[in-house]
N, C-alpha and C positions, 0 to 999 in steps of 0.2 A: 362684133368679135367675141369669141367665147374661148377661152377665159378672158374676163376684161383686163387689158394692160394696166400696168401701175399708173402710167402718165401717158396722154395722148394729146398732140395739139395739132389742129388743122393748119394746112398751109392754102389759103383760100385762092391764091392766084395761080397755084401750080397744079399740074395733072401730069402724072406718068403715063405714057403710052409706049406699050412694048413694040418695037419695031421689028420688021421682018429679020433684019440683020443682026439682032440683039446677041450679045454673048454674056456669059456668066464668067466673071472673074474670080480669083481668090489668091491670098497672099499666104496660106498654110496648106501643106499637103495633107493635114489631118482633116481638112474640111473637103478634100476633094470627092470622096464617096457622097456626101451630102449634096454637093454640087450636082454631081453625075445623076444622082437619083433624080432631083429636082428637074434637071434639064430633060431626062427621059420623059418623065411626066408632061412637061411643056411642049415637048416635039410631038406628043400624041395628039394633044388638044389644039395646038396652034399650026402645025405643020411647018414650024420654023426649024432651022439648023441648030441654033443655039449651041454653038461650041463652048467648052469650058476651057478658059486660058488662064495662064499665070497673069497677075496684076490685075489691074481695073477693068471692070466690063460695064455693060449695060446695067446688070445686075451685079454687085460686087460683094462677097463674102469675105468678112475679115476678122482674124482673131487678135487684132492688135489693141483691143479695147483694155481699159484699166482693170486690175484685179478686183476692184471694188464691185464689179458687175457680178461676181460670183460665178460658180460653175454654170449655172443656167440663165443668168441675166443677159440682156442684148439692148441694143439701140438700133433703129430702124428709121431710115430716113427715105421717102418717095417724093421726088418733085420732077419737073420736067427734064432734067438731066440725067435721071437715072433713079436706081434703088441701091442703097447701101445699108447692109447688116453688120454690125460691128459688135464683137463680144470678147470675152477674155478666154473662150474655150470653143472647141469644135462644138460641144453639147451646147453651149449658148447660141451658137450660130443655127444648130439644128432647130432650137426654139423659135429663133427669128424667122427662118424660113416657115415654119408652120404657121405663124402669124402671116407671113406674106402670101401663102396659098389662101388664107381667108379674105385677104384683101382684094385678091384678083377675082375676076367673076366666077361664078359656081361652075361655068362650063370649062373653065380651066382643068378640071378634074376628069374631064371626059376621056375616053380611050380611043377616039377618032376624031379627025380634023373638025373643028368648029370655025364659024364665022367670027372675026374680031368685031369691033376693037378690043383690046387688051389693057383697060384703063384702070388706073387707081388715082383716087383723089389725093393730092398731096397732104402728107401727113409726117409727124415725126413722133415716134414711140420710144419711150423708155420702160423697161419691164424686167421684173424678177419675181421669183414666186415667194409667197408668204410662207409655204410650208415645204420641207424638202421631200416629203413622202406623198405622193399622189398615186393611188393604186386602184386596180380593178382585181377581184378575184374571180377566177372560173373554175367551177367544180366540174373536173373531166372525170370523176369516179363514178357517180350516179349514172351520167350518160357519158360515155366516151367521145372525144372529139379528136379529129385526125390531125396531123401536123399542119395541113394546108388550111384546115377550118381555123385552128388557132392563130394562123398567121393573118387570116381576114380579121380577127379580132384585135390584135395586134396593130394592123395598119389603122383600123378604125379609131382606136383608142388614143393612138400617138398624135392623132389630128387636135386632140384637146389637152396637150402637154401632160399626159398621163405618164409617170415614169417607173412604176412597179406593176409588173402581172405576177399575182399569186396564183399559182396552180395547185388546187386541191387534188392531190396525187393518188390518196388511199382513203378508203372509207368502207363502210360495210358491204357496199355493192360491187367495189372492184379496186383492184391494185394496178396502177398505171405507169410505173416506171421500171425498168430492168434493173434487177440487183443479181449479180451473176452468182453471189455466194449463197443465194435462197432463190433459186430459179422457179420453184411453183409458185412464187408470189404472182408472176405474170401469166405463166402457161396455164395455170389452174385458177388463180385468185382474179386475174384479170379477164376472164374468159367470158363473163356475163356483165349485164348492166341491168338498171331499173326496168320492169317488165318482161325479162327474161330473155331478150335479144342477146346477139353477139356484142361482146365488149370489145376490148383492145387494150393495147398498152405501147409505151414508146421505148423503142429499143435505144440503147445509148446513143447511136448515130443520130437518130431522128430527135431525141431531146437535145443532143448538141446543135442540132440544126435550128430548133426552136429556140433555144437560148441565144444563139449567135444573131439569128433574125431579129429577135426583140433588142439585143444590143445595139445593132446598127441603126436601131430608132431610138436609142438612148432610154431603152426600157429594160429594167432589171428583173428577171425572174426569181421569184421567192417560192421555193418547193415546200409544200407541206406534207409531212407524214403524220396523220392524225394518231394520237395516242391518249391515254391507254384504252379508251372507248373508240367507237367508230372503226373497229378493227376486224369485223367478221371475215373480210376477204383474206386477210393474213391468218387468222385462226382457222379457216376453212383450209388452207393450203399447208398448215404445219401442226399437227396435233400436238406437239410438245409445247406449244405456246399457250394451250389452254390448261385450266387448273387440274382438269381429270385426264389430260391427254386424250381427250376425245374431241375430233374436229367436227365442228357444226357444217351443216349443208350450205352451200352457196346461197346468198340472200339476194333477192331482186324485188323487195318491196321499199317501203320508204319510211317506216317507223324508225325512231332513233333511241339510243340509250340502253340497248340490252346487251352489248358486247363489252368484252374486257379482256387485256391480256391477263396471264398470272402474274401478279405483282411479286410475289416472293419466291420464283424461280430464276435461277441464274441465267437460264437459257434465253429468258425475255431480254436480258440486257446484253446478252452475246449477240443476239439477233439485232438488236437496235444499234448496237455498236458497227456492226457490219453495215447495216441499212444507212445509217447517218453517214459512215465513211464513205460509201459509194455514191450516195446522193450529193455529198458535200464536194467529192472529187469531180462530179460532173457540172457543178454549178459554181461559177465565179463570182456571184454575188455574196453580200455580207451575211445574208439571213438565211436560217433553216428553221422552218416552222413546225414546232412539234404537236400542234393541236391543242389538246386538253379540254376541249368542250364536251359538255353533256356526257360525262364518264358516270352515269347512273348506276351502273352495274359494278362499279369499282368503290369498295367501303372507302369512307372518307379517311380514315387512317391510312389506307393502303395508297390512296391518291396522293396525300402529303408526303409520303415516303418515295413514291414513284417520280414525280415530277424531278426534284432535286436530281436524281440519278440520271433520268432522261436529259436533262438540261447539261448536266456535267459532260455526257456524251456529245452533245452538240457542240459544246466549246473545245472538247478535246479535239474536234476535227475542224477547228478553225473558224467555225461560224458564230454568229451572234444568235441568241436564242429569240425566237419569236413565238407567241401562243396567245390562245384566245383567253380572256380576262380571268377565267377561273383558276389559271396557274398562278396567279398573284396570291393565292391563299396560304401558300408555303413561301419558303426563301428562294430568291431569284440570284442568278449570278449577274455580275456587272455587265451592263450594256444591253440587258433584256429589253425588248418590246412588246408590249402587251396590247393585244387586239381588242378594244372594248366593242362588243356587239350587243350590249344591253338597251333595253328599251326605256331607257330612263328611270329604271326600276331601282329602288334604294339597295338592294343586296349587289347588283351589278356594281353601282357606282362606290360601294364601300371597297370592292375588289380593286376598282381602278385606283382609287385612293391610295389604298395599300401598296399597290405597285408602285406608285410614284413616291411614297415614302421610303421604299426600298431603293430608290434611285432609278427605277425603270422609267421609260418614256411611253406615251400612248400613240397608238393609230387608232382612229376613231371610225367606226363602222356600225352606228346605232341602226339595230334592225328595222325598227320603224321610221326610219328616215333614209337609210342608204343600202338597204337590201334589195337589189333589183329583181330579185324573184318574187317580191310581193305584188299582188295585183294593183293596176292603177286604181280601179273602182270594182264595185261588186259585179259589174257585166263583163269584167275582162276575162277571155277565154283561158289565157295562160296564167300560171304563177299560183302562188298561195295566199293565205291571209292570216295566218297565226300571229304576226307581228302587226296586224291592222292593214287597212288599204293605204297605199302610199303614192298619192298623186304626184306629178310633176312639181307642183308647187310645194307640197310637203317635203319633198326629197330635197328641195333648195332652200327652204326657209329655216335654217338652224346655223348656229354659230359654233364653231368648232372650239373657239375659246371659252365658251360658257357652258358647253354641253354637260360636263361632269363638275358638280359643285366642287369648291375648294381644291381645284387643280389649276396651278399657274399654266398660262399659255406656254411658257418656256419648256414645259413637259409633253407638249403635243408635237409629235414628229408630223403629224398629217392626217390624212383621210384615205378610206379605200371603201369601194363599193363593190360587195359580193353578188355573185350570181350562182346561186345553187340551183341545180338542174333536176330536180325530180320531175318538172314538167316540160323540160326542155330538151329535144333530142336532134335539132338540127340548126344550122347557123342563122336561118331567118328567124327562128324562135328567139335566139339569143339577141337578134338586133332589135327585135320587137321590145324585148323587156329592157334592153340597155338604152335604147334610144326612144324618147329624148332625156332620160334622167341622168344619165352619166356625165355628159357636158356640165349639167349643175353640180355635181359632186366635184368634179375637176376644177370647176371655177372656186368653190369654197376652199379647194387647196391651193389654189395659185394666186387668186385675186385678193388684194387688200380688204380688210373689213369695211373700209368706207365705201367701197365699190359695190357692195352686196346688197341689190335692191330688187325685189321680185317683180316690180312693174317694168323697170327698165330691162331686166334680163328676160322677161316674157317676150318683149319686142325684138330683142336680139336672138332669142331662141327661134322665133319665127322665121328669121332670115337664114336660118340653117337649113331650111326644107329644100330648096333648089338643090343646094349642095348634095345632100342626102339622096335626092332622086337621081342625079347624075352619077353617084357612087353606086346606085343600086341597094341603098340601105332600106330595109323593112321596118321603117320606124312607125311607132304609134302616133296617130294624129290626135293627140290629148285635146280634149274639147276646151279647156282653159287657155289655149294658145290660138290667136289669129294666124294661122299658117297662111305663109305667102305661097 
């Protein structure tokens, strides 16, 4: 299984076999959607009726567990008499069902009837996450991805207990979220993408659909509006946001660091006030990510003046500030989460330390370990290599607790694996770069430090291949894995 559970014990004389007359039982209406979705999948692959009923069933989902399990913890038992998943919350039940899906044969994920038997070796599991934040970032600005394409990503990452989807919604190449008070952002700023092709954007209805789809799988959407750099799409849409009131052309290349809001103009903050308000209204999660990276065309003194003003507007609209580690160079509001993307370089580490000294916490996304857009090796067709080549082993073999010197583990919220999309323009390419590296990042965020071992993980990862084949995932068959 991936992630490795906190504790698992085999029951040698027990085997669960799903019978044709099996039922799924539950003791809490809040878990009914989870049960129905799980039953729907098993009906497709087994051909069984699998009614969902109140009370005990062949598979029983229960929220009667102790509060000590936390929001995501669960206990699972599979023996000859049935399967029971017990948690304190519906979210915990969902995490347990995710584990149960991996215990079942891979063909249980099929969309057509398969031959049985549907057996699970007897086992007990007690499980809870190491860190509360386990994320993936998808850049939908450089290349735009439709609602259905993002839903596919949500479905796949939810299999590995990822609980945050960070959407990079604005950049030089395109603006992807509707803002009624500044409509040109999408109608003009969102009209192109890298390479010059047609872009796209999410209407408020479409964005709400995405947020709800993710929430149904216990994934929180984190929207990012990158500032004060990475802003050419906004600058092209509204001349007044530029220092000289002269709008640049739309940009469809991939260089970075050339754009900047006019830091000293009131209209910049009126704009951000409106944008943050409308994005916050559409997003039920705690965070609004204001970017802050690679602002090379913003004078440092202006950057230091800008970030507190932008952060204040995020807080004004009821969200916690999240931003790339550069924002830690100035004062941060309480509750800020700083996303560290450094390649273990001293300057980035100092900023991460400075963030923690101010009371901020960190989400770790080291580019030379966790960036999914890096090439696996020199021969990889897709991806970039500015942060180095990132093999499956390298992406797995690091410890979040010790990545940044002099930062206590209590200041680490978790991990996130970003996928920037300069070279990625369809879902099959997303899958190729995400799998098999994302499951390892997810395990670093979920599993206890004592469980992290590359040799054992490599064997468990190899066993995921049949499941991905059934799901139609275009994964990279990394040569360091003995794929099953």
